[in-house]
VMD Tcl script that builds the backbone (N, CA, C; Angstrom):
set m [mol new atoms 516]
animate dup $m
set s [atomselect $m all]
$s set {name element resname resid chain x y z} {
  {N N MET 1 A 99.149 -44.158 -40.411}
  {CA C MET 1 A 99.208 -42.732 -39.601}
  {C C MET 1 A 98.037 -42.101 -40.762}
  {N N LYS 2 A 98.579 -42.332 -42.080}
  {CA C LYS 2 A 97.432 -41.433 -43.230}
  {C C LYS 2 A 96.340 -41.714 -42.524}
  {N N LYS 3 A 95.846 -43.291 -43.039}
  {CA C LYS 3 A 94.099 -43.187 -42.568}
  {C C LYS 3 A 94.048 -42.248 -41.709}
  {N N LEU 4 A 94.497 -43.050 -40.429}
  {CA C LEU 4 A 94.271 -42.105 -40.079}
  {C C LEU 4 A 93.971 -40.135 -39.716}
  {N N MET 5 A 94.464 -39.518 -40.455}
  {CA C MET 5 A 94.851 -38.244 -39.992}
  {C C MET 5 A 93.543 -38.164 -41.141}
  {N N LEU 6 A 93.221 -38.690 -42.219}
  {CA C LEU 6 A 92.059 -38.678 -43.483}
  {C C LEU 6 A 90.815 -39.623 -42.390}
  {N N LEU 7 A 90.948 -39.838 -41.501}
  {CA C LEU 7 A 89.880 -40.561 -40.640}
  {C C LEU 7 A 88.930 -39.029 -40.231}
  {N N LEU 8 A 89.533 -38.642 -39.631}
  {CA C LEU 8 A 89.912 -36.789 -38.889}
  {C C LEU 8 A 90.025 -35.619 -39.870}
  {N N LEU 9 A 90.600 -35.836 -40.405}
  {CA C LEU 9 A 89.821 -34.322 -41.730}
  {C C LEU 9 A 88.380 -34.661 -42.313}
  {N N CYS 10 A 88.482 -35.863 -42.010}
  {CA C CYS 10 A 85.823 -36.630 -43.609}
  {C C CYS 10 A 85.704 -36.316 -41.568}
  {N N GLY 11 A 86.252 -36.435 -40.459}
  {CA C GLY 11 A 85.608 -36.170 -39.623}
  {C C GLY 11 A 85.199 -34.722 -39.040}
  {N N LEU 12 A 86.151 -33.805 -39.034}
  {CA C LEU 12 A 86.795 -32.220 -39.194}
  {C C LEU 12 A 85.670 -31.824 -40.039}
  {N N PHE 13 A 85.103 -32.355 -41.350}
  {CA C PHE 13 A 84.200 -31.416 -43.028}
  {C C PHE 13 A 83.030 -32.113 -41.914}
  {N N PHE 14 A 83.156 -33.472 -42.212}
  {CA C PHE 14 A 81.687 -33.716 -41.407}
  {C C PHE 14 A 80.564 -32.937 -40.694}
  {N N PHE 15 A 81.419 -32.792 -39.581}
  {CA C PHE 15 A 80.900 -32.034 -38.529}
  {C C PHE 15 A 80.842 -30.576 -38.617}
  {N N LEU 16 A 81.924 -29.495 -39.602}
  {CA C LEU 16 A 81.426 -28.368 -39.992}
  {C C LEU 16 A 80.343 -28.260 -40.673}
  {N N THR 17 A 80.492 -29.356 -41.683}
  {CA C THR 17 A 78.598 -28.977 -42.539}
  {C C THR 17 A 77.580 -29.491 -41.974}
  {N N TYR 18 A 77.340 -30.382 -40.936}
  {CA C TYR 18 A 76.160 -30.644 -40.530}
  {C C TYR 18 A 75.923 -29.182 -39.251}
  {N N SER 19 A 76.909 -29.106 -38.488}
  {CA C SER 19 A 76.897 -27.309 -37.437}
  {C C SER 19 A 76.746 -26.095 -38.054}
  {N N CYS 20 A 77.416 -25.768 -39.468}
  {CA C CYS 20 A 77.120 -24.534 -39.917}
  {C C CYS 20 A 75.761 -24.447 -41.353}
  {N N ARG 21 A 74.869 -25.831 -40.844}
  {CA C ARG 21 A 73.522 -25.928 -41.461}
  {C C ARG 21 A 72.051 -24.940 -41.566}
  {N N THR 22 A 72.072 -23.797 -41.836}
  {CA C THR 22 A 70.782 -23.419 -41.789}
  {C C THR 22 A 69.517 -24.241 -41.936}
  {N N THR 23 A 68.791 -23.635 -40.300}
  {CA C THR 23 A 67.808 -24.599 -39.971}
  {C C THR 23 A 66.454 -23.288 -40.073}
  {N N ILE 24 A 66.207 -21.900 -40.751}
  {CA C ILE 24 A 66.004 -21.461 -41.018}
  {C C ILE 24 A 64.638 -21.734 -43.098}
  {N N GLY 25 A 63.528 -21.956 -41.606}
  {CA C GLY 25 A 62.549 -22.143 -43.014}
  {C C GLY 25 A 62.465 -23.789 -42.852}
  {N N ASP 26 A 62.580 -24.640 -41.694}
  {CA C ASP 26 A 63.281 -25.950 -41.512}
  {C C ASP 26 A 62.407 -26.500 -39.861}
  {N N ASN 27 A 62.369 -26.976 -39.322}
  {CA C ASN 27 A 62.307 -28.072 -38.217}
  {C C ASN 27 A 63.729 -28.295 -38.042}
  {N N ARG 28 A 63.574 -28.374 -36.732}
  {CA C ARG 28 A 64.567 -29.374 -35.739}
  {C C ARG 28 A 64.048 -29.771 -34.117}
  {N N ILE 29 A 64.223 -30.973 -34.553}
  {CA C ILE 29 A 63.359 -31.857 -33.242}
  {C C ILE 29 A 64.649 -32.426 -32.690}
  {N N VAL 30 A 65.231 -32.318 -30.763}
  {CA C VAL 30 A 65.975 -33.351 -30.824}
  {C C VAL 30 A 65.723 -33.199 -29.976}
  {N N GLY 31 A 65.268 -34.308 -28.865}
  {CA C GLY 31 A 65.052 -35.135 -28.043}
  {C C GLY 31 A 65.841 -36.432 -26.931}
  {N N THR 32 A 66.272 -37.257 -25.837}
  {CA C THR 32 A 66.108 -37.605 -25.512}
  {C C THR 32 A 65.350 -38.155 -24.669}
  {N N PRO 33 A 64.966 -39.992 -24.971}
  {CA C PRO 33 A 64.367 -40.077 -23.917}
  {C C PRO 33 A 64.562 -40.858 -22.470}
  {N N TYR 34 A 64.020 -40.669 -21.148}
  {CA C TYR 34 A 64.463 -41.302 -19.896}
  {C C TYR 34 A 64.132 -42.295 -19.832}
  {N N ALA 35 A 62.396 -43.870 -20.364}
  {CA C ALA 35 A 61.457 -44.274 -19.917}
  {C C ALA 35 A 61.085 -44.717 -21.590}
  {N N SER 36 A 61.486 -46.078 -22.078}
  {CA C SER 36 A 60.139 -46.122 -22.718}
  {C C SER 36 A 58.561 -46.560 -22.474}
  {N N GLU 37 A 58.037 -45.872 -22.005}
  {CA C GLU 37 A 56.667 -45.785 -21.043}
  {C C GLU 37 A 56.182 -45.262 -22.838}
  {N N LYS 38 A 54.845 -46.499 -23.029}
  {CA C LYS 38 A 54.247 -45.437 -23.609}
  {C C LYS 38 A 53.296 -44.290 -23.021}
  {N N ILE 39 A 53.015 -43.285 -23.129}
  {CA C ILE 39 A 52.093 -42.343 -23.023}
  {C C ILE 39 A 51.111 -42.224 -22.881}
  {N N LYS 40 A 50.106 -41.731 -22.608}
  {CA C LYS 40 A 48.603 -42.068 -22.653}
  {C C LYS 40 A 48.211 -41.590 -21.303}
  {N N LYS 41 A 46.424 -40.604 -21.479}
  {CA C LYS 41 A 45.730 -39.331 -20.586}
  {C C LYS 41 A 46.906 -37.833 -20.601}
  {N N VAL 42 A 47.414 -37.459 -21.104}
  {CA C VAL 42 A 48.264 -36.191 -21.258}
  {C C VAL 42 A 47.682 -34.918 -21.022}
  {N N HIS 43 A 48.074 -34.081 -20.093}
  {CA C HIS 43 A 47.664 -33.190 -20.086}
  {C C HIS 43 A 48.399 -32.327 -20.405}
  {N N ILE 44 A 49.120 -31.676 -21.459}
  {CA C ILE 44 A 49.627 -30.284 -21.759}
  {C C ILE 44 A 49.781 -29.133 -21.817}
  {N N LEU 45 A 50.449 -28.748 -21.185}
  {CA C LEU 45 A 50.430 -27.124 -20.192}
  {C C LEU 45 A 51.933 -26.031 -21.106}
  {N N ILE 46 A 51.040 -25.943 -21.863}
  {CA C ILE 46 A 51.543 -24.144 -23.171}
  {C C ILE 46 A 51.857 -22.589 -21.402}
  {N N LYS 47 A 53.127 -22.729 -21.926}
  {CA C LYS 47 A 53.427 -21.319 -21.463}
  {C C LYS 47 A 53.050 -20.418 -23.104}
  {N N LEU 48 A 52.426 -18.926 -22.499}
  {CA C LEU 48 A 52.215 -18.322 -23.659}
  {C C LEU 48 A 53.114 -17.462 -23.213}
  {N N ASP 49 A 53.304 -16.493 -24.688}
  {CA C ASP 49 A 54.527 -15.318 -25.088}
  {C C ASP 49 A 53.809 -14.295 -25.814}
  {N N GLN 50 A 54.525 -13.987 -25.729}
  {CA C GLN 50 A 53.625 -12.881 -27.086}
  {C C GLN 50 A 53.351 -13.058 -27.982}
  {N N ASN 51 A 53.776 -14.492 -28.251}
  {CA C ASN 51 A 53.034 -15.398 -29.945}
  {C C ASN 51 A 52.090 -15.585 -29.946}
  {N N LYS 52 A 51.459 -15.471 -29.106}
  {CA C LYS 52 A 50.019 -15.814 -28.829}
  {C C LYS 52 A 49.267 -16.913 -29.122}
  {N N GLY 53 A 49.844 -16.616 -30.122}
  {CA C GLY 53 A 48.948 -17.603 -31.661}
  {C C GLY 53 A 49.681 -18.650 -31.697}
  {N N TYR 54 A 50.684 -18.002 -32.975}
  {CA C TYR 54 A 50.944 -19.799 -32.556}
  {C C TYR 54 A 51.561 -20.595 -31.363}
  {N N SER 55 A 51.827 -20.044 -30.571}
  {CA C SER 55 A 51.527 -20.753 -29.478}
  {C C SER 55 A 50.636 -22.097 -28.965}
  {N N GLU 56 A 49.000 -21.462 -29.310}
  {CA C GLU 56 A 47.710 -22.109 -29.221}
  {C C GLU 56 A 47.381 -22.967 -30.328}
  {N N LYS 57 A 47.355 -22.534 -31.494}
  {CA C LYS 57 A 47.804 -23.407 -32.761}
  {C C LYS 57 A 48.831 -24.543 -32.761}
  {N N PHE 58 A 50.156 -24.542 -31.841}
  {CA C PHE 58 A 50.982 -25.301 -31.728}
  {C C PHE 58 A 49.921 -27.028 -30.742}
  {N N GLY 59 A 49.465 -26.616 -29.755}
  {CA C GLY 59 A 49.510 -26.620 -28.904}
  {C C GLY 59 A 47.939 -27.679 -29.512}
  {N N GLN 60 A 47.172 -27.126 -30.513}
  {CA C GLN 60 A 45.568 -27.914 -30.532}
  {C C GLN 60 A 46.131 -29.461 -32.407}
  {N N TYR 61 A 47.434 -29.148 -32.801}
  {CA C TYR 61 A 48.067 -29.682 -33.431}
  {C C TYR 61 A 48.757 -30.784 -32.157}
  {N N ILE 62 A 49.124 -30.693 -31.570}
  {CA C ILE 62 A 49.563 -31.509 -30.840}
  {C C ILE 62 A 49.099 -32.662 -30.155}
  {N N GLN 63 A 47.512 -31.727 -29.640}
  {CA C GLN 63 A 46.303 -32.367 -29.641}
  {C C GLN 63 A 45.902 -33.357 -30.382}
  {N N LYS 64 A 45.501 -32.813 -31.388}
  {CA C LYS 64 A 44.809 -33.574 -32.333}
  {C C LYS 64 A 46.046 -34.457 -32.774}
  {N N GLN 65 A 47.262 -34.362 -33.170}
  {CA C GLN 65 A 48.253 -35.766 -32.951}
  {C C GLN 65 A 47.371 -36.830 -31.921}
  {N N LEU 66 A 47.730 -36.937 -31.097}
  {CA C LEU 66 A 47.405 -37.278 -29.648}
  {C C LEU 66 A 45.758 -38.464 -29.888}
  {N N GLU 67 A 45.242 -37.159 -29.553}
  {CA C GLU 67 A 43.337 -37.230 -30.848}
  {C C GLU 67 A 43.540 -38.608 -31.580}
  {N N ALA 68 A 45.220 -38.442 -32.895}
  {CA C ALA 68 A 44.916 -40.273 -32.944}
  {C C ALA 68 A 45.107 -40.702 -33.609}
  {N N GLU 69 A 45.746 -40.640 -31.674}
  {CA C GLU 69 A 47.626 -41.760 -31.304}
  {C C GLU 69 A 45.905 -42.697 -29.809}
  {N N ASN 70 A 44.556 -42.260 -30.584}
  {CA C ASN 70 A 44.115 -42.886 -28.905}
  {C C ASN 70 A 44.367 -41.999 -28.024}
  {N N ILE 71 A 45.372 -40.596 -27.858}
  {CA C ILE 71 A 46.197 -41.458 -25.962}
  {C C ILE 71 A 44.806 -39.607 -25.616}
  {N N GLU 72 A 43.931 -39.704 -25.214}
  {CA C GLU 72 A 43.122 -38.696 -23.843}
  {C C GLU 72 A 44.194 -37.678 -23.783}
  {N N SER 73 A 43.394 -36.535 -24.103}
  {CA C SER 73 A 43.993 -35.484 -23.915}
  {C C SER 73 A 43.441 -33.786 -23.313}
  {N N ILE 74 A 44.106 -33.231 -22.805}
  {CA C ILE 74 A 43.108 -31.587 -22.279}
  {C C ILE 74 A 44.318 -30.975 -22.680}
  {N N ILE 75 A 44.500 -30.142 -22.540}
  {CA C ILE 75 A 46.048 -28.593 -22.659}
  {C C ILE 75 A 45.050 -27.098 -21.793}
  {N N SER 76 A 46.380 -26.507 -21.273}
  {CA C SER 76 A 45.855 -25.867 -20.058}
  {C C SER 76 A 47.044 -24.526 -20.324}
  {N N TYR 77 A 46.193 -22.653 -20.671}
  {CA C TYR 77 A 47.662 -22.104 -20.991}
  {C C TYR 77 A 47.927 -22.179 -19.583}
  {N N ILE 78 A 49.174 -21.107 -19.765}
  {CA C ILE 78 A 49.967 -20.587 -18.714}
  {C C ILE 78 A 50.140 -19.037 -18.921}
  {N N ASP 79 A 49.794 -18.585 -18.377}
  {CA C ASP 79 A 49.397 -17.217 -18.959}
  {C C ASP 79 A 49.656 -16.347 -17.783}
  {N N ASP 80 A 50.574 -15.447 -18.116}
  {CA C ASP 80 A 51.086 -14.831 -16.408}
  {C C ASP 80 A 50.969 -13.606 -16.514}
  {N N MET 81 A 49.527 -12.547 -17.667}
  {CA C MET 81 A 48.439 -12.064 -16.992}
  {C C MET 81 A 47.273 -12.034 -16.881}
  {N N ASP 82 A 47.208 -13.307 -16.453}
  {CA C ASP 82 A 46.019 -14.154 -16.118}
  {C C ASP 82 A 46.751 -14.361 -14.688}
  {N N LEU 83 A 46.254 -13.819 -13.191}
  {CA C LEU 83 A 46.309 -14.226 -12.043}
  {C C LEU 83 A 45.590 -14.861 -11.512}
  {N N ASN 84 A 44.728 -16.370 -12.193}
  {CA C ASN 84 A 43.571 -16.712 -11.397}
  {C C ASN 84 A 43.814 -18.064 -12.520}
  {N N SER 85 A 45.167 -18.078 -13.196}
  {CA C SER 85 A 45.600 -19.298 -14.614}
  {C C SER 85 A 45.743 -20.620 -13.207}
  {N N ASN 86 A 46.866 -20.354 -12.287}
  {CA C ASN 86 A 47.226 -21.287 -11.481}
  {C C ASN 86 A 46.414 -22.058 -10.890}
  {N N ASP 87 A 44.933 -21.940 -10.448}
  {CA C ASP 87 A 43.893 -22.335 -9.570}
  {C C ASP 87 A 42.993 -23.239 -11.022}
  {N N LYS 88 A 42.979 -22.283 -12.380}
  {CA C LYS 88 A 42.495 -22.662 -12.995}
  {C C LYS 88 A 42.816 -24.160 -13.892}
  {N N ILE 89 A 43.960 -24.207 -13.561}
  {CA C ILE 89 A 44.912 -25.630 -14.381}
  {C C ILE 89 A 44.985 -26.424 -13.290}
  {N N LYS 90 A 44.921 -25.761 -11.777}
  {CA C LYS 90 A 44.519 -27.186 -10.607}
  {C C LYS 90 A 43.266 -27.891 -10.486}
  {N N GLN 91 A 41.880 -26.984 -11.261}
  {CA C GLN 91 A 41.507 -27.494 -11.063}
  {C C GLN 91 A 40.615 -28.651 -12.073}
  {N N GLU 92 A 41.555 -28.407 -13.808}
  {CA C GLU 92 A 41.286 -29.051 -14.853}
  {C C GLU 92 A 42.167 -30.464 -14.256}
  {N N ALA 93 A 42.890 -30.052 -13.715}
  {CA C ALA 93 A 44.230 -31.327 -13.247}
  {C C ALA 93 A 43.738 -32.448 -12.892}
  {N N ASP 94 A 42.806 -31.778 -11.705}
  {CA C ASP 94 A 41.618 -32.587 -11.177}
  {C C ASP 94 A 41.340 -33.705 -11.305}
  {N N SER 95 A 39.631 -32.571 -12.616}
  {CA C SER 95 A 38.871 -32.997 -13.213}
  {C C SER 95 A 39.577 -34.124 -14.217}
  {N N PHE 96 A 40.720 -34.219 -15.101}
  {CA C PHE 96 A 40.622 -34.386 -15.426}
  {C C PHE 96 A 41.589 -36.271 -15.666}
  {N N LYS 97 A 41.947 -35.254 -13.596}
  {CA C LYS 97 A 43.610 -36.454 -13.322}
  {C C LYS 97 A 44.524 -37.380 -14.298}
  {N N PRO 98 A 45.644 -36.443 -15.043}
  {CA C PRO 98 A 46.522 -36.883 -16.326}
  {C C PRO 98 A 47.515 -37.590 -15.099}
  {N N LEU 99 A 47.788 -38.786 -16.600}
  {CA C LEU 99 A 49.447 -39.896 -16.452}
  {C C LEU 99 A 50.023 -38.772 -16.442}
  {N N TYR 100 A 50.429 -38.471 -17.269}
  {CA C TYR 100 A 51.629 -37.814 -18.066}
  {C C TYR 100 A 51.188 -36.329 -18.112}
  {N N ILE 101 A 52.514 -35.185 -18.230}
  {CA C ILE 101 A 52.137 -34.524 -17.925}
  {C C ILE 101 A 53.232 -34.042 -19.097}
  {N N LEU 102 A 52.731 -32.440 -20.425}
  {CA C LEU 102 A 53.480 -33.026 -21.616}
  {C C LEU 102 A 54.007 -31.102 -21.440}
  {N N ARG 103 A 55.351 -31.003 -20.991}
  {CA C ARG 103 A 54.590 -29.699 -20.744}
  {C C ARG 103 A 55.974 -28.409 -22.099}
  {N N LEU 104 A 55.595 -27.453 -22.420}
  {CA C LEU 104 A 55.845 -25.912 -23.270}
  {C C LEU 104 A 55.936 -25.220 -23.423}
  {N N ASN 105 A 57.367 -24.710 -23.712}
  {CA C ASN 105 A 57.659 -23.450 -23.445}
  {C C ASN 105 A 58.423 -23.245 -24.199}
  {N N ILE 106 A 58.122 -21.237 -24.825}
  {CA C ILE 106 A 59.521 -21.105 -25.607}
  {C C ILE 106 A 60.324 -20.077 -24.944}
  {N N ALA 107 A 61.696 -20.648 -25.476}
  {CA C ALA 107 A 62.635 -20.237 -25.072}
  {C C ALA 107 A 63.274 -19.440 -25.595}
  {N N ASP 108 A 63.163 -18.991 -27.140}
  {CA C ASP 108 A 63.898 -18.331 -26.872}
  {C C ASP 108 A 62.952 -17.761 -28.703}
  {N N THR 109 A 62.524 -17.037 -28.947}
  {CA C THR 109 A 62.272 -16.343 -30.331}
  {C C THR 109 A 63.118 -15.594 -30.807}
  {N N ASP 110 A 63.245 -15.515 -32.878}
  {CA C ASP 110 A 64.461 -14.771 -33.499}
  {C C ASP 110 A 63.473 -14.603 -34.268}
  {N N ILE 111 A 64.067 -13.020 -34.967}
  {CA C ILE 111 A 63.026 -12.989 -36.305}
  {C C ILE 111 A 64.030 -11.796 -36.847}
  {N N TYR 112 A 64.278 -13.155 -38.064}
  {CA C TYR 112 A 65.415 -12.718 -39.461}
  {C C TYR 112 A 64.595 -11.728 -40.511}
  {N N GLU 113 A 65.499 -11.484 -40.660}
  {CA C GLU 113 A 64.762 -10.575 -42.384}
  {C C GLU 113 A 65.306 -11.573 -43.472}
  {N N MET 114 A 64.623 -11.236 -44.087}
  {CA C MET 114 A 64.675 -12.140 -45.095}
  {C C MET 114 A 65.215 -10.471 -46.555}
  {N N LYS 115 A 66.155 -10.458 -47.071}
  {CA C LYS 115 A 66.971 -9.926 -48.346}
  {C C LYS 115 A 66.155 -10.197 -49.599}
  {N N GLN 116 A 64.788 -10.843 -49.828}
  {CA C GLN 116 A 63.977 -11.296 -50.904}
  {C C GLN 116 A 62.601 -10.107 -51.273}
  {N N GLY 117 A 62.406 -9.882 -49.294}
  {CA C GLY 117 A 61.697 -9.000 -48.214}
  {C C GLY 117 A 60.994 -11.079 -47.459}
  {N N GLY 118 A 59.964 -9.437 -46.211}
  {CA C GLY 118 A 59.260 -10.362 -45.523}
  {C C GLY 118 A 60.978 -10.941 -43.806}
  {N N ASN 119 A 60.288 -11.567 -43.093}
  {CA C ASN 119 A 60.453 -11.348 -42.207}
  {C C ASN 119 A 60.343 -13.817 -41.684}
  {N N ILE 120 A 61.276 -13.645 -41.193}
  {CA C ILE 120 A 61.175 -14.586 -40.398}
  {C C ILE 120 A 60.768 -15.528 -39.310}
  {N N LEU 121 A 59.980 -15.596 -38.728}
  {CA C LEU 121 A 59.920 -15.927 -37.195}
  {C C LEU 121 A 60.558 -17.573 -36.165}
  {N N THR 122 A 61.186 -17.260 -35.816}
  {CA C THR 122 A 61.794 -18.453 -35.187}
  {C C THR 122 A 62.224 -18.769 -33.291}
  {N N MET 123 A 61.372 -20.384 -33.821}
  {CA C MET 123 A 61.051 -20.005 -31.633}
  {C C MET 123 A 61.467 -21.099 -32.036}
  {N N THR 124 A 61.785 -20.826 -30.103}
  {CA C THR 124 A 62.796 -22.745 -29.663}
  {C C THR 124 A 61.684 -22.491 -28.286}
  {N N TRP 125 A 61.640 -24.344 -29.117}
  {CA C TRP 125 A 60.785 -25.199 -27.364}
  {C C TRP 125 A 61.388 -25.658 -26.871}
  {N N ASP 126 A 61.098 -25.614 -25.612}
  {CA C ASP 126 A 61.940 -26.656 -24.504}
  {C C ASP 126 A 60.039 -27.662 -24.102}
  {N N LEU 127 A 60.837 -28.689 -24.534}
  {CA C LEU 127 A 59.490 -29.618 -24.672}
  {C C LEU 127 A 59.801 -30.434 -23.087}
  {N N ASN 128 A 59.579 -31.135 -22.263}
  {CA C ASN 128 A 59.153 -32.767 -21.571}
  {C C ASN 128 A 57.980 -33.393 -21.556}
  {N N ILE 129 A 58.594 -34.770 -21.165}
  {CA C ILE 129 A 56.816 -35.235 -20.012}
  {C C ILE 129 A 58.281 -36.043 -19.471}
  {N N SER 130 A 56.664 -36.089 -17.860}
  {CA C SER 130 A 56.803 -36.548 -17.264}
  {C C SER 130 A 55.991 -37.289 -16.746}
  {N N SER 131 A 55.774 -38.325 -15.437}
  {CA C SER 131 A 55.046 -39.175 -14.960}
  {C C SER 131 A 54.017 -37.214 -14.323}
  {N N ALA 132 A 52.885 -37.530 -14.656}
  {CA C ALA 132 A 51.788 -37.252 -13.028}
  {C C ALA 132 A 51.946 -37.496 -12.055}
  {N N GLN 133 A 53.084 -38.859 -11.485}
  {CA C GLN 133 A 52.004 -39.688 -10.089}
  {C C GLN 133 A 53.718 -39.826 -9.615}
  {N N ASN 134 A 54.359 -39.200 -10.636}
  {CA C ASN 134 A 55.543 -39.384 -9.654}
  {C C ASN 134 A 57.208 -38.318 -10.044}
  {N N GLY 135 A 55.992 -37.750 -10.831}
  {CA C GLY 135 A 57.280 -36.188 -11.856}
  {C C GLY 135 A 58.607 -36.969 -12.311}
  {N N LYS 136 A 59.109 -38.319 -12.811}
  {CA C LYS 136 A 59.799 -39.119 -13.171}
  {C C LYS 136 A 59.540 -38.465 -15.290}
  {N N LYS 137 A 61.102 -37.943 -15.723}
  {CA C LYS 137 A 61.057 -37.926 -16.571}
  {C C LYS 137 A 60.726 -38.403 -17.319}
  {N N ILE 138 A 60.065 -38.496 -18.289}
  {CA C ILE 138 A 60.147 -39.552 -19.867}
  {C C ILE 138 A 60.167 -39.048 -20.901}
  {N N TRP 139 A 61.148 -37.968 -21.740}
  {CA C TRP 139 A 61.508 -37.561 -22.383}
  {C C TRP 139 A 61.726 -36.230 -21.595}
  {N N ASP 140 A 62.337 -35.809 -23.308}
  {CA C ASP 140 A 62.804 -33.990 -22.424}
  {C C ASP 140 A 63.534 -33.861 -24.165}
  {N N GLY 141 A 63.118 -32.990 -23.926}
  {CA C GLY 141 A 64.543 -32.188 -25.737}
  {C C GLY 141 A 63.885 -31.001 -25.889}
  {N N GLY 142 A 63.633 -30.188 -27.020}
  {CA C GLY 142 A 63.537 -29.175 -27.750}
  {C C GLY 142 A 62.853 -29.302 -29.138}
  {N N ILE 143 A 62.548 -28.178 -29.511}
  {CA C ILE 143 A 61.912 -27.422 -30.941}
  {C C ILE 143 A 62.080 -26.155 -31.703}
  {N N ILE 144 A 62.879 -25.800 -32.617}
  {CA C ILE 144 A 63.726 -25.517 -34.134}
  {C C ILE 144 A 62.198 -24.980 -34.458}
  {N N MET 145 A 61.159 -24.421 -33.981}
  {CA C MET 145 A 60.537 -24.375 -35.367}
  {C C MET 145 A 60.559 -22.441 -36.014}
  {N N SER 146 A 60.093 -22.214 -37.348}
  {CA C SER 146 A 60.455 -21.799 -37.889}
  {C C SER 146 A 59.423 -21.514 -38.725}
  {N N VAL 147 A 58.376 -20.032 -38.719}
  {CA C VAL 147 A 57.024 -20.045 -39.321}
  {C C VAL 147 A 57.284 -17.973 -39.907}
  {N N GLY 148 A 56.333 -19.027 -40.889}
  {CA C GLY 148 A 56.460 -16.800 -41.791}
  {C C GLY 148 A 57.282 -17.161 -43.588}
  {N N ILE 149 A 57.826 -18.332 -43.820}
  {CA C ILE 149 A 58.763 -18.750 -44.394}
  {C C ILE 149 A 57.956 -18.933 -45.096}
  {N N LYS 150 A 57.043 -20.379 -44.820}
  {CA C LYS 150 A 56.446 -21.659 -45.447}
  {C C LYS 150 A 55.146 -21.286 -44.757}
  {N N GLY 151 A 54.207 -20.485 -44.659}
  {CA C GLY 151 A 52.780 -20.219 -44.904}
  {C C GLY 151 A 52.240 -20.554 -42.849}
  {N N LYS 152 A 51.009 -20.648 -43.335}
  {CA C LYS 152 A 49.858 -20.690 -41.510}
  {C C LYS 152 A 50.526 -22.593 -40.785}
  {N N TYR 153 A 50.654 -23.294 -42.515}
  {CA C TYR 153 A 50.291 -24.586 -41.353}
  {C C TYR 153 A 52.005 -25.604 -41.310}
  {N N GLN 154 A 53.413 -24.580 -40.647}
  {CA C GLN 154 A 54.486 -24.792 -40.460}
  {C C GLN 154 A 53.914 -25.218 -38.520}
  {N N THR 155 A 53.536 -24.722 -38.359}
  {CA C THR 155 A 52.736 -25.873 -36.470}
  {C C THR 155 A 52.268 -26.821 -37.216}
  {N N LYS 156 A 51.417 -27.125 -37.398}
  {CA C LYS 156 A 51.299 -28.678 -37.424}
  {C C LYS 156 A 52.391 -29.739 -38.375}
  {N N LYS 157 A 52.998 -28.720 -38.596}
  {CA C LYS 157 A 54.189 -29.819 -39.405}
  {C C LYS 157 A 55.459 -29.769 -38.733}
  {N N ALA 158 A 55.565 -29.074 -37.625}
  {CA C ALA 158 A 56.265 -29.145 -36.876}
  {C C ALA 158 A 55.680 -30.143 -35.341}
  {N N ALA 159 A 54.066 -30.082 -34.906}
  {CA C ALA 159 A 53.250 -31.185 -34.752}
  {C C ALA 159 A 53.675 -32.694 -34.861}
  {N N GLN 160 A 54.127 -32.451 -36.331}
  {CA C GLN 160 A 53.580 -33.484 -37.022}
  {C C GLN 160 A 55.231 -34.330 -37.011}
  {N N GLU 161 A 56.208 -33.318 -37.055}
  {CA C GLU 161 A 57.627 -34.134 -37.106}
  {C C GLU 161 A 57.657 -34.365 -35.724}
  {N N LEU 162 A 57.779 -33.696 -34.495}
  {CA C LEU 162 A 57.296 -34.202 -33.105}
  {C C LEU 162 A 57.076 -35.624 -33.087}
  {N N PHE 163 A 55.625 -35.630 -33.175}
  {CA C PHE 163 A 55.354 -37.528 -33.180}
  {C C PHE 163 A 55.817 -38.556 -33.961}
  {N N LYS 164 A 56.599 -37.779 -34.620}
  {CA C LYS 164 A 57.673 -38.778 -35.654}
  {C C LYS 164 A 58.165 -39.366 -34.555}
  {N N GLN 165 A 58.879 -38.429 -34.600}
  {CA C GLN 165 A 60.249 -38.266 -32.706}
  {C C GLN 165 A 59.642 -39.302 -31.701}
  {N N LEU 166 A 58.543 -38.412 -31.309}
  {CA C LEU 166 A 57.932 -39.705 -30.371}
  {C C LEU 166 A 57.637 -40.991 -30.759}
  {N N LYS 167 A 57.597 -41.174 -31.777}
  {CA C LYS 167 A 57.066 -42.346 -31.711}
  {C C LYS 167 A 58.191 -43.633 -32.854}
  {N N ASN 168 A 59.478 -43.160 -32.695}
  {CA C ASN 168 A 61.031 -43.492 -33.250}
  {C C ASN 168 A 61.438 -43.376 -31.924}
  {N N ASP 169 A 61.842 -42.515 -30.698}
  {CA C ASP 169 A 61.780 -42.502 -29.300}
  {C C ASP 169 A 61.296 -44.020 -27.953}
  {N N GLY 170 A 59.410 -44.754 -29.163}
  {CA C GLY 170 A 59.398 -45.298 -28.161}
  {C C GLY 170 A 58.415 -44.867 -27.081}
  {N N ILE 171 A 57.875 -43.400 -27.140}
  {CA C ILE 171 A 57.104 -43.557 -25.980}
  {C C ILE 171 A 55.485 -42.932 -26.484}
  {N N ILE 172 A 55.650 -42.663 -27.910}
  {CA C ILE 172 A 54.035 -43.421 -28.136}
  {C C ILE 172 A 53.660 -44.480 -29.248}
}
mol reanalyze $m
mol bondsrecalc $m
mol representation Tube
mol addrep $m
């Protein structure tokens, strides 16, 4: 009985320690693989929001990571302000004929003010990879990316960490 109580207390301690961790300044990637397919010929779809610059840079770094793995890809940006956006994306997809679609969407943004001065922008991304032929989900996850504290290379670091996770999950 004492061992059980000790085990429960230790579990509670580790749970509280882990769950109260801050993500400011770091990237966190969480994902679930649904298949062990290796992706190839990927169409990257990125929904733009008010932080357009970060979204575009993040997409470019993801494309560079794909190129480094010899995976052919194109990027399309979904812009709600551009009424012809869907037609352009359809034309690009028809000419490229992707096997997989990687969708990135900013789910949330927050700005934190630092006591030392300056601000940190935290972006929460929804990300999923699916088959272009049948829509079957291959990988589903999210990224919490903090930009502003570590300079302009934070989007590059987040893309590198994403690819480590995808490799660990057997997707790349």
